[in-house]
N, C-alpha and C positions, 0 to 999 in steps of 0.2 A: 403476716401469717395467712395462708389460704384456707378457705372454708373446707376444702377437700381434705387438707391435713388434719383439721380439727375433727372432721367426720371419721376419718380412718383411725385416729387416736381413740375416739369414744367407742367405736365398734370393737377395737381391741380390748378396751376396758370391759365392755359388756360381755364379750365372748370368752375372755380368759381370766382377767383379774378378779372379777366378781366372785367366782368360785374359789380362787386361790386365797382370797382374803376372808372368805366366809361371810360375805355380805348378803343380806336378804334383798337389797335393792341398791341402786346407784343414785346418790343425791348430788346436788350441785357442788358441794364441797369435795366429794369424791372425784367429780369430773375435773374441777379446777386443779386439785392436787395431782391427779394423774398426768394431766397435760403439762403441768409445771415440772414434774419429776422427769418427764421425757423430753424436756427442752422445747416444748411448744408454748412460746410466750409471744406477747405483742399483739394478741387478738383483742377485740373489743367485746364487752358483754353482749352487745347486739349480735355479733357473729356467733357466739356460743348459743345464744337463745335461738337464732335462726337455724342452726344445725340441728339442735334438739327438736325444734318444731317440725323440720322436714323429716326427721327420723320417725316422729310420732305420726304425721299425716300419711307417710308411706307405709305405715303398719309394721315398722321394724321394732319399735319400742312402744310401751304404753305406760301411762301414769297410774300408780296405785295409791296415790296420795299427794299432797302438796309437796312438790320438789322431789318426789320419789319415783324412779323409773326402773322397769325391767324389760327384758326381751319378750316380745309377743310370740312365744314358742308355738302356740296353737295355730297361729296364722302364718308365721314365717319361721320355718325350721332354721336351726343354727347354720346349716350349710348355705341356705339362701341369704341369711343376714350377712354371712361372710362374703358371698358373691357380690352383694350390693356394695359392700365396703371395699373389696379388693378386686375391682374389675380388671380384666386382662385384655391387652391389645397386642396384636402381632403386626409388624410392619414388613411387607413383602415387596421385593424388587428383584431385578435380574442381577445375580451375583457374578456373572461372567464378564470379563473385560472391565474391571473396575475403573480403569483410567480413561475410559471413553467419555465423551461429552455428556451423554445421556446420564450416566451414573454420577457425574460431577454435580449435575443439577439435582439429581435424586438426593444426594447427600445434603445439599443446601435445603431442599424441601423438608427432609427429616429433622435437621438441626434447628431450623428457624421457624418451622410451621408445625409439623406433626408432633414432635417431642414436647415442646412447651405447652401446647394446647391439650394434649392427652393427659399430661401431668396435672394441669390445672383442673381438669374434669374428673380426676380421681382414678386414672388408669395406670396400671403397671405396664410399661411398654417394653416389648422385646423385639429385636430385629431378627430377621430370618437367618442372618449370618451368625447370630449368637446361638442358634439352634443347630445349624448345619453349615459348615464353612463352604461346602460345595453347592449347596442348594438342591442336591439330589434327594429324591423322596426316600425316606426311611422311617423306621419306627418312631424316632424322636420327633420328626416333623409331623407325622400323623397324630401322635399323642398331643402335640402342641395345638394343632388345628382343631382337635376335638375339645381341648380344654380352654381355649381362649374365647372371650365374649365377643370380640370384634377383630376383624382384619382390615387394615388399611393397605391398599396395594397401589404401587406405582406401575402402571401397565404400559408405560412409554416404550419399553423394550421387552415385550412379552415373549416368553419361550414356553416350551412344552411343560416344564416343571411348574411355572407360575399358573399356566392354564389348568393343570391337574389340581393344584392346591385350591384355586378359586372355585373350580367345578366341584371339588370335594366338599368345600364349605357350603356352596349353594345347594348341593344335594341334601346336606344336613339341615337346610333351612335356617342357617345362621347368618349373622349380620356382616356384610362387607361394604367398604367404601372404596371406590375406584377413582384414581387420579392419573392424569397423563399430561405430558408436557405439550404446551400449546403448539410447538413447532412440529409435533407428531399428531396432527389433527385427525388422521385416519387410522390411528393405531388400534382403535377399538370400535366395535359396531354398537353405536349408541341406540340402535333400535332394540337391542337385546338387553343391555345393561345401562344403568344411569351412571355416567362418568363425568368428572369435572376436570377441565383443563387448568393448567397453572403455568406461570412464567416467572421464574425467580429473578429475571432481569428487569421486570416491570413492577415497580413498587405498588401501583394501584391494583394490579392483578394479585400481588401477594396479599394485600389486605382483603381483597374479595375472596381469595382462596381460604384465608383464615375464617372469614364469616361463614362460608359454606361448610367448612369442616366443623365449626362450632355448632351450627344448626343440625348437622347430621349426628354429631355426638349427643346432642340433647335428645334427638329422636331415639337413638340407641339406648340411652339411659332410661328413657320412658319405657321402652320395651323390657329392659332388664328388670326394673323395679316392678312393673305390672306383672311380668312373667313370674317373679318370685312371690308376689302377693296374690296371685290368682290361680285357681285350679283349672281355669279355662284357658289353656295355653294358646289355643288358636286365636282367641279374641285379642289377647295382648299383642301377638304378632301382627294381627290385622291392623290394630291401632298404629303400631310403629310403621307398617308399610304405608298407611295413609299419610303419616307425617312426612316420610321420605319422599313420597310422590308429590306432595304439596310443595316441598322445598325444590324439587326438580322442576316442577311447572313454573315456579317463580323465577328460576334461573332462565328457563326458555323464554318467558315473557320479557324478562330484562334484555335478553339478546335481541328479540324482535323489536323492542323499543329502540335499542341502540342502532339497529340496522335502518329503521325508518328515519332516524335523525340524520343519517349520512346522505 
């Protein structure tokens, strides 16, 4: 049982079931019963304690007595609590010519790297072809771009539609992660955006790509939680930008060290 599944279950309990059942607060027995009723078993007491502790320290819930918890509605409105619990991610790539080698590698990237890691870190993942089969810009895509917390884009085979979507997101000041296939080294201007190469045929590179993606997801999660818990939106974005920059610098330093060894 993943901690993210426990967290999502508890947030649903706090957001909907508490009022349905007429409860004044949520206790440990309520949590365990709800998780059990919804098929969430196999977790340890330490996992449950850890999830509750993180919800408390992030300001989503508060204790009103021993083992009694409620949402901190004055600090985190219900819609913000729901955003923390149900983060959304959109995966963007070039939809045209799906049988070419670029898109075959993109499918492997999605299946074995992006999808499992996003799910582990509590994101509901949507592919761009689930929003629009053609990838052409329309109301559905624009609504999705505005509504999603994070975009992960494979820019190995970038076209005008992808450029527009990423530019639209950047103009909104929202979070994007850029990936490109190593064999397309010059597909993106890294002086403008921070992008990470990947190679699905190289197991060491696959592991390195996973680590980079996890670091970036942690930075985005920090931004989302601080953004929801802070009225100073600019400060929370600034903190997240710093984290992303640090991770990028660490990657550049690692590359320099590797070049010096050769």
